C-alpha positions as CSV (number, residue, x, y, z in Angstrom):
1,X,51.5,-5.4,9.8
2,X,50.8,-3.7,13.1
3,X,49.5,-5.7,16.2
4,X,46.1,-3.9,15.9
5,X,45.8,-4.8,12.2
6,X,46.6,-8.5,13.2
7,X,43.8,-8.4,15.9
8,X,41.4,-7.0,13.3
9,X,42.1,-9.8,10.9
10,X,41.7,-12.3,13.8
11,X,38.4,-10.8,14.8
12,X,37.1,-11.0,11.2
13,X,37.7,-14.6,11.1
14,X,35.8,-15.3,14.1
15,X,32.5,-17.4,14.1
16,X,29.2,-15.4,15.2
17,X,29.4,-17.2,18.4
18,X,33.1,-16.3,19.2
19,X,32.3,-12.6,18.2
20,X,29.5,-12.6,20.5
21,X,31.8,-13.7,23.4
22,X,34.4,-11.2,22.3
23,X,31.7,-8.4,22.3
24,X,30.6,-9.5,25.9
25,X,34.2,-9.8,27.1
26,X,35.1,-6.3,25.7
27,X,32.1,-4.5,26.8
28,X,32.8,-5.6,30.5
29,X,36.7,-4.8,30.0
30,X,35.8,-1.4,28.6
31,X,33.3,-0.7,31.4
32,X,35.8,-1.5,34.3
33,X,38.5,0.7,32.5
34,X,36.0,3.7,32.3
35,X,35.1,3.1,36.0
36,X,38.7,3.2,37.0
37,X,39.2,6.3,35.1
38,X,36.2,8.1,36.7
39,X,37.5,7.0,40.0
40,X,40.8,8.3,39.5
41,X,39.4,11.6,38.0
42,X,37.2,11.9,41.0
43,X,39.9,11.4,43.5
44,X,42.3,13.8,41.8
45,X,39.5,16.6,41.8
46,X,39.4,16.6,38.0
47,X,35.4,16.5,38.0
48,X,35.1,19.4,40.8
49,X,34.5,22.0,38.1
50,X,31.5,20.0,36.6
51,X,30.0,19.4,40.2
52,X,30.3,23.3,41.0
53,X,28.7,24.1,37.6
54,X,25.8,21.7,38.1
55,X,25.2,23.1,41.8
56,X,25.3,26.6,40.6
57,X,22.7,25.8,37.8
58,X,20.6,24.1,40.3
59,X,20.7,27.0,42.7
60,X,19.8,29.3,39.8
61,X,16.6,27.2,39.2
62,X,17.7,25.6,36.0
63,X,17.1,22.1,37.1
64,X,13.9,20.1,37.6
65,X,13.1,16.9,39.6
66,X,13.4,13.7,37.6
């Protein structure tokens, strides 16, 4: 049995309270990982094409105020 399968089995055995705690912990853990990835992509210039496309669409009048 793989480690992931073992974790899945353990999760299935959690009480509702423990499962709620795990969900909250994992949501925060996942959000932090996402933030680190976005920051790394930004520093590496991997998002520049999206910025350039957005600015071009705005200049072409394809945007509207929020």
